[in-house]
Legacy VTK file of the C-alpha trace (Angstrom):
# vtk DataFile Version 3.0
C-alpha trace
ASCII
DATASET POLYDATA
POINTS 121 float
203.429 167.883 91.440
204.295 169.767 94.625
200.580 170.234 95.354
199.972 166.488 95.128
202.768 165.720 97.590
201.517 168.351 100.007
197.986 166.934 99.743
199.269 163.423 100.380
201.300 164.552 103.390
198.321 166.492 104.728
196.135 163.410 104.348
198.659 161.172 106.112
198.978 163.725 108.911
195.217 163.927 109.310
194.597 160.176 109.209
197.647 159.109 111.148
200.243 156.445 110.464
197.731 153.639 111.210
195.725 154.550 108.119
198.874 154.521 105.992
199.750 151.064 107.334
196.235 149.808 106.562
196.493 151.115 103.002
199.818 149.344 102.497
198.502 145.907 103.500
198.133 143.296 100.805
194.654 142.176 99.766
193.342 138.916 101.246
194.314 135.736 99.420
191.933 133.027 98.244
191.192 130.562 100.990
193.301 127.416 100.781
192.000 124.017 101.619
193.175 122.994 105.098
196.598 121.279 104.949
195.109 118.172 106.571
192.493 117.824 103.824
192.875 114.534 101.991
192.297 114.792 98.263
191.260 111.382 96.947
191.081 110.223 93.348
189.105 107.135 92.315
188.966 105.623 88.853
185.967 104.166 87.042
186.484 100.861 88.922
186.264 102.622 92.296
189.932 102.013 93.037
192.560 104.611 93.822
193.823 106.343 90.708
197.018 104.994 89.200
200.092 107.098 88.529
199.238 107.006 84.805
195.699 108.301 85.470
197.007 111.063 87.725
199.607 112.038 85.124
196.818 112.349 82.531
194.806 114.434 85.029
197.817 116.655 85.702
198.405 117.139 81.973
194.732 118.091 81.518
194.919 120.538 84.453
197.915 122.304 82.938
196.232 122.381 79.528
193.144 123.788 81.273
195.069 126.809 82.553
194.320 128.528 79.251
190.557 128.198 79.922
190.484 128.570 83.715
192.454 131.479 85.203
191.820 130.070 88.670
194.294 127.272 87.812
197.192 129.625 87.023
198.818 129.306 90.490
198.686 125.472 90.414
202.194 124.054 90.153
201.642 120.368 90.859
198.954 117.695 90.821
200.562 114.384 91.723
199.872 111.004 93.265
200.888 111.134 96.932
199.945 107.564 97.896
198.907 104.353 96.152
195.388 104.601 97.619
194.680 107.507 95.236
195.595 110.333 97.600
196.607 113.380 95.575
198.996 116.202 96.318
198.001 119.560 94.871
200.295 122.526 95.372
200.512 126.107 94.197
203.665 127.820 92.936
204.282 129.286 96.408
204.097 125.824 98.016
200.679 126.236 99.611
197.884 123.712 99.231
195.501 124.291 96.327
192.428 126.362 97.070
188.925 124.928 97.063
188.210 126.948 93.891
191.157 125.262 92.177
190.079 121.840 93.444
186.556 122.443 92.130
187.927 122.928 88.605
190.314 119.968 88.955
187.323 117.850 90.006
185.463 118.940 86.838
188.490 118.078 84.689
188.768 114.675 86.401
185.111 113.930 85.686
185.794 114.273 81.949
188.346 111.464 82.391
185.939 109.284 84.402
187.840 110.045 87.610
186.146 110.985 90.859
187.963 113.588 92.948
186.792 113.983 96.540
187.947 116.408 99.192
186.501 118.239 102.132
185.504 121.681 100.972
185.589 124.578 103.440
182.741 126.366 101.618
LINES 1 122
121 0 1 2 3 4 5 6 7 8 9 10 11 12 13 14 15 16 17 18 19 20 21 22 23 24 25 26 27 28 29 30 31 32 33 34 35 36 37 38 39 40 41 42 43 44 45 46 47 48 49 50 51 52 53 54 55 56 57 58 59 60 61 62 63 64 65 66 67 68 69 70 71 72 73 74 75 76 77 78 79 80 81 82 83 84 85 86 87 88 89 90 91 92 93 94 95 96 97 98 99 100 101 102 103 104 105 106 107 108 109 110 111 112 113 114 115 116 117 118 119 120
């Protein structure tokens, strides 16, 4: 055990404190959709989704977490405005990522809903 600690200290001394700081940094997070991105939901009639339709979508998204790990951080899919604008948020309060929105769009299509947003891909 003492040899390991001495090796680690030798390595830190050789590389400098900057290398230790770089090693301690957290890995990059998935890219979130820009906060100004409007997420729109339209029903089969081309009108903005109703609160009932969005609730069904939200239920399906949360059921889909068992099939799609990318949805695990999603905390909320809700109707933000009567024109079909959606609010999608992660557990940490950030906007859903484009990867999450891609899966939500697929889930919506199974319910004859069209989800549109500006992807930063």
